[in-house]
C-alpha positions as CSV (number, residue, x, y, z in Angstrom):
1,M,55.3,-183.8,-82.0
2,S,58.7,-182.3,-82.2
3,E,61.6,-184.6,-83.1
4,P,64.0,-185.6,-80.2
5,E,67.3,-183.7,-79.9
6,K,70.7,-185.3,-79.6
7,A,73.1,-184.4,-76.8
8,I,75.2,-181.4,-77.7
9,I,78.9,-181.0,-76.9
10,D,80.5,-177.6,-77.6
11,D,84.3,-177.7,-77.0
12,N,84.6,-174.1,-75.9
13,L,81.8,-174.3,-73.4
14,E,83.2,-177.4,-71.9
15,N,86.8,-176.0,-71.7
16,C,85.6,-172.8,-70.2
17,L,83.4,-174.6,-67.7
18,A,86.5,-176.4,-66.3
19,G,88.2,-173.1,-65.4
20,L,85.3,-170.8,-64.6
21,T,85.1,-169.6,-61.0
22,K,82.2,-168.1,-59.0
23,D,84.2,-165.0,-58.4
24,R,84.6,-164.3,-62.1
25,I,80.9,-164.9,-62.6
26,K,80.0,-162.5,-59.9
27,K,82.3,-159.9,-61.3
28,A,80.9,-160.2,-64.8
29,I,77.3,-160.0,-63.6
30,D,78.0,-157.0,-61.4
31,Q,79.8,-155.2,-64.3
32,V,76.8,-155.7,-66.7
33,L,74.0,-155.1,-64.2
34,K,75.5,-152.3,-62.2
35,K,77.8,-150.5,-64.6
36,E,76.6,-151.1,-68.2
37,S,72.8,-151.5,-67.7
38,G,70.3,-149.0,-66.4
39,A,66.7,-148.1,-66.3
40,R,65.8,-150.1,-69.4
41,L,66.8,-153.4,-67.8
42,K,65.2,-152.5,-64.5
43,A,62.0,-151.5,-66.2
44,Y,61.7,-154.7,-68.2
45,V,62.5,-157.1,-65.4
46,E,60.2,-155.4,-62.9
47,T,57.3,-154.8,-65.4
48,C,56.9,-158.4,-66.6
49,V,53.8,-160.0,-65.1
50,H,54.4,-163.5,-66.5
51,C,51.2,-163.3,-68.5
52,G,52.6,-165.5,-71.3
53,L,51.2,-163.5,-74.2
54,C,54.7,-163.5,-75.7
55,S,54.7,-167.3,-76.0
56,E,52.7,-167.7,-79.2
57,A,55.0,-165.2,-80.9
58,C,58.1,-167.4,-80.6
59,H,58.9,-169.9,-83.3
60,V,61.0,-172.0,-81.0
61,Y,58.1,-172.3,-78.5
62,L,55.7,-173.2,-81.2
63,S,58.1,-175.7,-82.9
64,K,58.8,-177.4,-79.5
65,D,55.2,-178.4,-78.8
66,K,54.6,-175.2,-76.8
67,N,56.9,-176.3,-74.0
68,P,56.8,-173.3,-71.6
69,I,60.5,-173.4,-71.0
70,Y,61.0,-172.2,-74.6
71,S,58.7,-169.3,-74.3
72,P,60.3,-165.8,-74.3
73,A,59.4,-165.3,-70.6
74,G,60.6,-168.8,-69.8
75,K,64.0,-168.2,-71.3
76,V,64.3,-164.9,-69.3
77,K,63.2,-166.7,-66.2
78,R,65.9,-169.4,-66.7
79,T,68.7,-166.8,-67.2
80,I,68.7,-163.1,-66.3
81,W,66.0,-163.3,-63.7
82,E,67.9,-166.0,-61.8
83,M,71.1,-164.0,-62.0
84,I,69.3,-161.0,-60.5
85,R,67.4,-163.0,-57.9
86,K,70.6,-164.6,-56.6
87,N,72.6,-161.3,-56.8
88,G,75.1,-163.0,-59.2
89,D,75.7,-166.0,-56.9
90,V,75.2,-168.6,-59.6
91,S,77.3,-171.6,-60.6
92,P,79.6,-172.2,-63.7
93,E,77.1,-174.9,-64.8
94,F,74.3,-172.2,-64.7
95,I,76.4,-169.9,-66.9
96,K,77.0,-172.6,-69.4
97,E,73.3,-173.4,-69.6
98,A,72.5,-169.6,-69.8
99,S,74.9,-169.3,-72.7
100,I,73.2,-172.1,-74.6
101,I,69.7,-170.7,-74.0
102,A,70.6,-167.1,-75.0
103,S,72.8,-168.1,-78.0
104,T,70.9,-171.0,-79.5
105,E,67.3,-170.8,-78.3
106,C,66.7,-167.1,-79.1
107,N,67.3,-165.3,-82.4
108,A,66.9,-161.8,-80.9
109,C,64.2,-161.4,-83.6
110,K,62.0,-159.2,-81.4
111,R,58.7,-160.7,-82.6
112,C,57.7,-161.4,-79.0
113,A,58.1,-157.7,-78.2
114,M,55.2,-156.9,-80.6
115,Y,52.9,-159.1,-78.6
116,C,53.9,-158.1,-75.1
117,P,51.3,-155.7,-73.6
118,F,54.2,-153.7,-72.1
119,G,56.6,-153.9,-75.1
120,I,59.2,-155.7,-73.1
121,D,62.2,-156.4,-75.4
122,V,63.3,-160.0,-74.6
123,A,65.9,-159.8,-77.4
124,Y,67.7,-157.0,-75.3
125,L,67.5,-159.2,-72.2
126,M,69.0,-162.2,-74.1
127,L,71.8,-160.1,-75.5
128,T,72.4,-158.9,-71.9
129,V,72.8,-162.6,-71.0
130,R,75.2,-163.1,-73.9
131,R,77.2,-160.1,-72.7
132,I,77.6,-161.6,-69.2
133,C,78.5,-165.0,-70.7
134,H,81.1,-163.4,-72.9
135,L,82.7,-161.7,-69.9
136,C,82.8,-165.2,-68.3
137,G,84.5,-166.6,-71.5
138,M,81.4,-168.8,-72.0
139,T,80.5,-168.4,-75.7
140,P,79.9,-171.2,-78.2
141,M,83.1,-172.1,-80.1
142,Y,82.2,-171.4,-83.7
143,I,80.7,-167.9,-83.1
144,Q,83.6,-167.1,-80.8
145,D,86.0,-168.0,-83.6
146,T,84.1,-165.7,-85.9
147,A,84.4,-162.8,-83.4
148,H,88.2,-163.5,-83.3
149,S,88.2,-163.3,-87.1
150,H,86.6,-159.8,-86.9
151,A,89.2,-158.8,-84.3
152,V,92.2,-159.9,-86.4
153,T,91.1,-159.2,-90.0
154,M,88.1,-156.9,-89.7
155,N,86.0,-159.5,-91.5
156,Q,84.2,-162.6,-90.4
157,M,85.8,-165.1,-92.7
158,W,89.5,-164.6,-92.2
159,V,89.7,-163.2,-95.8
160,K,93.2,-161.7,-96.3
161,D,93.7,-158.3,-97.9
162,D,95.2,-159.7,-101.1
163,E,92.5,-162.4,-101.3
164,W,89.8,-159.7,-101.1
165,V,91.3,-157.6,-104.0
166,D,91.9,-160.7,-106.0
167,T,88.3,-161.8,-105.7
168,L,87.1,-158.4,-106.9
169,Q,89.4,-158.4,-109.9
170,W,88.4,-162.0,-110.7
171,Q,84.7,-161.0,-110.7
172,E,85.5,-158.0,-112.8
173,E,87.2,-160.1,-115.4
174,E,84.4,-162.6,-115.5
175,A,81.7,-159.9,-115.9
176,Q,83.6,-158.2,-118.7
177,D,82.7,-161.2,-120.9
178,E,79.1,-159.8,-120.7
179,M,79.9,-156.1,-120.5
180,S,83.4,-155.3,-121.9
181,D,83.6,-151.9,-120.3
182,L,82.5,-153.1,-116.8
183,R,84.7,-152.1,-113.9
184,I,84.6,-152.7,-110.2
185,P,86.2,-149.4,-109.1
186,L,88.5,-149.7,-106.1
187,D,89.1,-146.8,-103.7
188,K,87.5,-144.2,-106.0
189,E,87.2,-141.1,-103.9
190,G,84.1,-138.9,-104.0
191,S,81.8,-141.6,-105.4
192,E,78.1,-141.5,-104.7
193,I,78.1,-145.0,-103.4
194,M,80.4,-147.3,-101.4
195,Y,79.1,-150.8,-101.9
196,S,79.8,-153.1,-98.9
197,V,79.2,-156.8,-98.5
198,I,79.6,-159.5,-95.8
199,G,82.5,-161.9,-95.5
200,P,80.8,-165.0,-97.0
201,E,80.4,-163.3,-100.4
202,P,84.1,-163.2,-101.4
203,K,84.6,-166.5,-99.5
204,F,81.7,-168.6,-100.9
205,Q,79.3,-166.5,-102.9
206,A,81.4,-164.3,-105.2
207,H,78.7,-164.5,-107.9
208,L,76.7,-162.1,-105.8
209,I,79.4,-159.5,-106.2
210,Y,79.4,-160.3,-109.9
211,N,75.6,-159.7,-110.0
212,M,75.8,-156.4,-108.3
213,S,78.7,-155.2,-110.5
214,V,76.5,-155.9,-113.6
215,I,73.6,-154.0,-111.9
216,F,75.7,-151.0,-110.9
217,N,77.2,-150.7,-114.4
218,A,73.9,-151.3,-116.2
219,V,72.3,-148.4,-114.4
220,G,75.3,-146.1,-114.7
221,A,75.9,-145.9,-110.9
222,D,78.8,-143.8,-109.5
223,W,80.2,-146.4,-107.1
224,T,83.3,-147.9,-105.6
225,M,84.4,-150.6,-103.2
226,P,87.3,-150.3,-100.7
227,S,90.4,-152.4,-101.2
228,T,91.2,-152.2,-97.5
229,P,89.6,-153.5,-94.3
230,G,86.2,-151.9,-93.7
231,W,84.6,-153.6,-96.7
232,D,82.8,-156.2,-94.5
233,N,79.7,-154.8,-92.9
234,S,78.9,-157.9,-90.9
235,D,79.5,-158.2,-87.2
236,M,79.1,-161.4,-85.2
237,A,80.8,-159.9,-82.2
238,M,77.5,-158.0,-81.8
239,Y,75.9,-161.3,-81.1
240,T,78.5,-162.7,-78.8
241,G,78.3,-159.8,-76.4
242,D,81.8,-158.6,-77.3
243,N,80.8,-155.0,-77.7
244,E,84.4,-153.8,-77.8
245,I,85.1,-155.7,-81.0
246,M,81.7,-154.8,-82.4
247,G,82.6,-151.1,-82.0
248,R,86.0,-151.6,-83.6
249,V,84.4,-153.2,-86.6
250,K,81.8,-150.6,-87.1
251,R,84.3,-147.7,-86.7
252,E,86.5,-149.3,-89.4
253,H,83.5,-149.6,-91.7
254,F,82.4,-146.0,-91.3
255,E,85.9,-144.6,-91.3
256,T,86.6,-146.4,-94.6
257,A,83.5,-144.8,-96.2
258,A,84.6,-141.4,-94.8
259,R,88.1,-141.8,-96.1
260,L,86.7,-142.5,-99.6
261,K,84.4,-139.4,-99.2
262,V,81.3,-141.3,-100.5
263,K,77.8,-139.9,-100.2
264,R,76.2,-143.1,-98.9
265,I,76.8,-146.8,-98.2
266,V,74.7,-149.3,-100.2
267,M,75.0,-152.7,-98.5
268,G,74.2,-156.1,-99.8
269,E,71.3,-158.3,-98.9
270,C,72.0,-159.0,-95.2
271,G,69.9,-158.4,-92.1
272,H,72.2,-158.7,-89.1
273,A,74.8,-156.4,-90.8
274,F,72.1,-153.8,-91.4
275,R,71.2,-154.0,-87.7
276,S,74.8,-153.7,-86.7
277,V,75.4,-150.4,-88.7
278,Y,72.1,-148.6,-88.0
279,D,71.1,-149.8,-84.5
280,M,73.8,-151.3,-82.4
281,G,77.4,-150.7,-83.5
282,N,76.8,-147.0,-84.1
283,R,75.2,-146.6,-80.7
284,W,78.0,-148.3,-78.9
285,L,80.2,-145.7,-80.5
286,N,77.8,-143.0,-79.2
287,W,76.5,-142.1,-82.7
288,K,72.7,-141.8,-82.4
289,M,72.5,-142.2,-86.2
290,P,75.1,-143.6,-88.6
291,P,77.6,-140.9,-89.5
292,I,77.1,-141.7,-93.2
293,P,73.7,-142.7,-94.7
294,I,73.2,-146.4,-95.0
295,V,70.9,-147.9,-97.7
296,H,70.0,-151.6,-97.6
297,A,69.9,-153.4,-100.9
298,I,66.1,-153.6,-100.8
299,D,65.9,-149.8,-100.6
300,Y,68.4,-149.5,-103.5
301,Y,66.5,-151.9,-105.7
302,Y,63.3,-150.0,-105.0
303,E,64.9,-146.8,-105.9
304,L,66.2,-148.2,-109.2
305,L,62.9,-149.7,-110.2
306,K,60.8,-146.8,-109.1
307,T,62.9,-144.3,-111.1
308,G,63.1,-146.6,-114.2
309,K,66.9,-146.8,-114.1
310,L,66.7,-150.6,-113.8
311,K,64.9,-152.0,-116.8
312,I,63.4,-155.5,-116.9
313,K,63.2,-157.6,-120.1
314,E,60.3,-159.7,-118.8
315,K,59.1,-160.7,-115.4
316,Y,60.3,-163.8,-113.6
317,K,57.9,-166.6,-114.5
318,K,58.2,-169.1,-111.5
319,S,55.9,-168.6,-108.6
320,V,57.6,-166.9,-105.7
321,T,57.1,-166.3,-102.0
322,L,59.0,-163.8,-99.8
323,H,60.7,-164.2,-96.5
324,D,60.7,-161.1,-94.3
325,P,64.1,-160.9,-92.5
326,C,63.6,-159.7,-89.0
327,N,66.3,-157.0,-89.0
328,V,65.3,-155.3,-92.3
329,I,61.5,-155.7,-92.0
330,R,60.5,-155.7,-88.3
331,G,63.7,-153.8,-87.4
332,G,64.2,-151.7,-90.6
333,G,60.6,-151.0,-91.9
334,L,61.2,-152.2,-95.4
335,A,58.2,-154.5,-95.7
336,E,56.3,-152.5,-98.4
337,K,59.4,-151.7,-100.4
338,S,60.4,-155.4,-100.5
339,R,56.9,-156.1,-101.9
340,Y,57.2,-153.4,-104.5
341,V,60.5,-154.9,-105.6
342,T,59.0,-158.5,-105.6
343,K,56.0,-157.5,-107.7
344,A,58.0,-155.4,-110.1
345,L,60.3,-158.4,-110.8
346,C,58.0,-161.4,-110.5
347,E,54.8,-162.4,-112.3
348,N,53.4,-164.7,-109.6
349,F,53.9,-163.6,-106.0
350,I,52.3,-165.6,-103.2
351,E,52.3,-164.1,-99.7
352,M,53.3,-166.2,-96.7
353,T,50.9,-166.2,-93.7
354,P,51.7,-164.4,-91.4
355,N,53.8,-161.8,-93.2
356,R,55.6,-158.5,-93.0
357,E,56.6,-157.6,-89.4
358,H,54.5,-160.6,-88.2
359,N,56.5,-163.1,-90.2
360,F,58.3,-166.0,-88.4
361,C,62.1,-165.8,-88.0
362,C,64.3,-168.0,-90.1
363,N,65.9,-169.3,-86.8
364,A,69.4,-168.7,-88.2
365,G,69.8,-165.0,-87.4
366,G,70.8,-163.4,-84.2
367,G,74.1,-165.4,-84.3
368,V,72.3,-168.7,-83.9
369,I,73.5,-170.3,-87.2
370,N,77.0,-169.1,-86.4
371,C,77.1,-171.3,-83.3
372,G,78.0,-173.9,-85.8
373,P,77.6,-177.6,-86.5
374,P,77.1,-178.8,-82.8
375,F,73.8,-176.9,-82.7
376,K,72.6,-177.4,-86.3
377,D,70.0,-180.1,-85.5
378,K,68.7,-178.2,-82.6
379,R,68.3,-175.1,-84.8
380,V,66.5,-177.0,-87.5
381,L,64.2,-178.8,-85.2
382,S,63.3,-175.5,-83.4
383,N,61.8,-174.1,-86.6
384,R,59.2,-176.5,-87.8
385,V,56.7,-173.6,-88.0
386,K,58.7,-171.8,-90.6
387,A,58.8,-175.0,-92.8
388,D,55.0,-175.3,-92.5
389,Q,54.7,-171.6,-93.4
390,I,56.8,-172.1,-96.6
391,K,55.0,-175.3,-97.6
392,A,51.6,-173.7,-97.3
393,T,52.4,-171.2,-100.1
394,G,53.0,-173.8,-102.7
395,A,55.6,-171.5,-104.3
396,E,58.5,-172.7,-106.4
397,V,61.0,-170.1,-105.3
398,L,61.6,-168.5,-101.9
399,I,63.2,-165.0,-102.0
400,S,65.3,-164.4,-99.0
401,P,67.1,-161.0,-99.0
402,C,69.4,-161.8,-96.1
403,H,72.4,-164.1,-95.9
404,N,71.8,-165.8,-92.5
405,C,68.1,-166.2,-93.4
406,H,69.2,-167.7,-96.8
407,S,71.4,-170.3,-95.1
408,G,69.0,-171.2,-92.3
409,L,66.1,-171.6,-94.8
410,E,68.3,-173.9,-96.9
411,D,68.7,-176.1,-93.9
412,I,65.0,-176.4,-93.1
413,N,64.2,-176.6,-96.8
414,H,66.3,-179.8,-97.0
415,H,65.2,-181.2,-93.6
416,Y,61.5,-180.7,-94.0
417,K,61.5,-181.2,-97.8
418,C,59.8,-177.9,-98.5
419,G,60.8,-178.2,-102.2
420,V,61.6,-174.6,-102.9
421,E,64.5,-172.9,-104.6
422,I,66.0,-170.1,-102.5
423,K,67.2,-167.0,-104.1
424,F,68.4,-163.5,-103.4
425,F,66.8,-160.5,-105.1
426,S,70.0,-159.8,-107.0
427,E,70.0,-163.3,-108.6
428,I,66.5,-162.7,-110.0
429,I,67.4,-159.2,-111.1
430,Y,70.5,-160.4,-112.9
431,E,68.5,-163.1,-114.7
432,I,65.7,-160.8,-116.0
433,M,67.3,-157.3,-116.4
434,E,68.2,-155.6,-119.6
435,K,71.9,-155.4,-120.0
436,P,73.7,-152.9,-122.3
437,G,74.6,-154.4,-125.6
438,E,71.9,-157.2,-125.6
């Protein structure tokens, strides 16, 4: 039996509810359904035969005792179908509930689309609902605050320009205790690589920048990082439905790389950021493909290990299992490369079941964890199946090459007492790699 949930109060949703009118709702729904959407939405809505084959694919449905309202089709029926059926004539209370459903009960992980006989993309439908809710001002407070941060600072953590540069110089100085000639090059034009990270790294996890600086310098990479806005590749506006801010953030990111005349962008271990630069932000800007090649960290580690540039002293001894982040595995096709990296680094690798593109979502991605503390218990209780999956491996360490996954898995690790240590690939690489001078 699933644990009972507490009543949830989100200040922004309550405040918006008080001032939301049916005229504004109708206008928002008409804009999205009649001006921004097209054949794709119509095909999905009219094709679904309510067969329920998507249900078993959803971790929320499975974790909530298979309550049909949490099935992918059930969530669509409670939101976008009702908006269409009533031709936009729905109440403010309905929009509030639709926002909660779309923002906190669906990770837009797309696992259900793999099991639908027609390939209906429920994630797209839920993001359409979020777009409508955004235009109504009905977005959970914490993720809306993050979108505001993107709008003002071009990063999700309100990191000021001088704080960003100070953090890089601090990590450079720290790393020079190990490698005296180590540098974190800033604004080096013509480099092969621009390395980009997400906002939480300088804010909370600067050691990850440290780790990568050691890796880049050890393999002799020609790399740089920007000192100006554009360094943050994350984009929570993508998940609030604020496509305008999403586009601004992605344009800044790519224009920064273009200004530095780099050959490619290597990005840190993040899933949603990868999705934002290769699949959503670029398309909103009418770029079929990113204007500068994007390489996820998994791809880069694979390249370094495959070519022998990255040398390992000895393999990692603890038993490990691997979480497959939705946006880089199901969405990015890096399942086999992530396993190559894991096996090259670790002595004892235990697969989760199911795995690869069939793996269960962390229940933190898709902007769900960014909806903040009010929804934390709901998020954790909606992912019991992931905890069961982790426990079944018996592994000591869980590798999670994605920031949101990492944070969400930490929450279920503590709540369900999974007993694993959660690490990024870079943390293991740093621990076992050969470093010049050793």
